[in-house]
N, C-alpha and C positions, 0 to 999 in steps of 0.2 A: 489534969493537964498541969495543974500548978505544982505537982511534984516534980516535974521534969527540970533539970536545969538548964538555963537559959547559957547558950554559949555565944561569946561575942565573937562576931564574925567580922574579920579584918581582911582588906583587899591590900595586896602588896603590889609595889610598882614590878614590872618586868624589868628584868636585869639583863639587859642586852649585850652580850659579851663581844667586843670587838677585837678582831684578830688582826693585829698589825703587822705588816710586812716587815721582816728582819731588817731590811735595808732602807727601810722607810726614813728614818733620821739622816742616814747619808745622802740619799736621793734629795730630799727636802733641803737639805742643807747645803747642797750644790746649788741649788736654785737659788737660795737667799745669799750665798757667798757671792755668785756672779752678779747678782742685782746689787749688792753691796759695792763691788767694785764700779759698777757702771754708775752709780749715783756718785762715788768719790771721783770719778772722771767726768764727771757733769754730762752723761750720756744716758739720762734716765727717760728719755721721751718714749721709747717703747715699752717701758714697764706697768705693769699694772699694780698699783699700790695696794689695791683691795686683795688681789691673788696673794702677794707677799705678806700681807697682814694675816690673811688665812691660814697661810702655810706655817707661818711662826705661831699662831695660836694654837693651831693643831699639834704642833710639835710640844707645846706645854701642856696639852690636855692628854697627850700620850706620855706624858712622864718624861720628855726629854729637854726640860726647862734649863737645867743646870748645864747641859750640852751647848745649847743656844748662846748662854751667856758666856761659858768660857770660850767658845771658837769665837764669836763677836770679839770679846776683849783680846783675843791673840791676834785677829784680824786688824783691830783699831790700834794695836801696839805696832803692828807691820805698817799700817797707813800713816801714823804719826811718825814714824821713822822715815817714810818716804817724804810725807807732806806735813813738815813741822807746823806748829800753830801755837799760839800765845797761850798761856796758862795765868795771865794776869787777872782776867774777869773773873768774878765771883763765881759763875756757873762754870767756868772752865778749871777753877781751881778744884772743885768738888770732883769734878770729871777725872782729872789729872791725878788727883789722890787715889782714886779707884783704879785709874788706867794704869798708873806705874807702881802700885804695891806689889810686892812678891806674890807669885801665885800659891 
């Protein structure tokens, strides 16, 4: 038995392939966009922030993070044109810099 070579036995994690609906990003973004508009209109009493966070988190996990950022910035540009705010405070200056730079 000493002549036999010992093999290293390695257990690998099961790689579960998740099939994502092709319209998943659009459907989820519509939910998030509606919620953003409700928040800006101060009508967020019926929203589940846990569900919204989970939707945004899942979009990032499924490689739609850039889409979330770009669409959010476009939405925010529209909202700031509709509801102007001051860029004088330090926090808003950074946000204004990111918001108003060309795409």
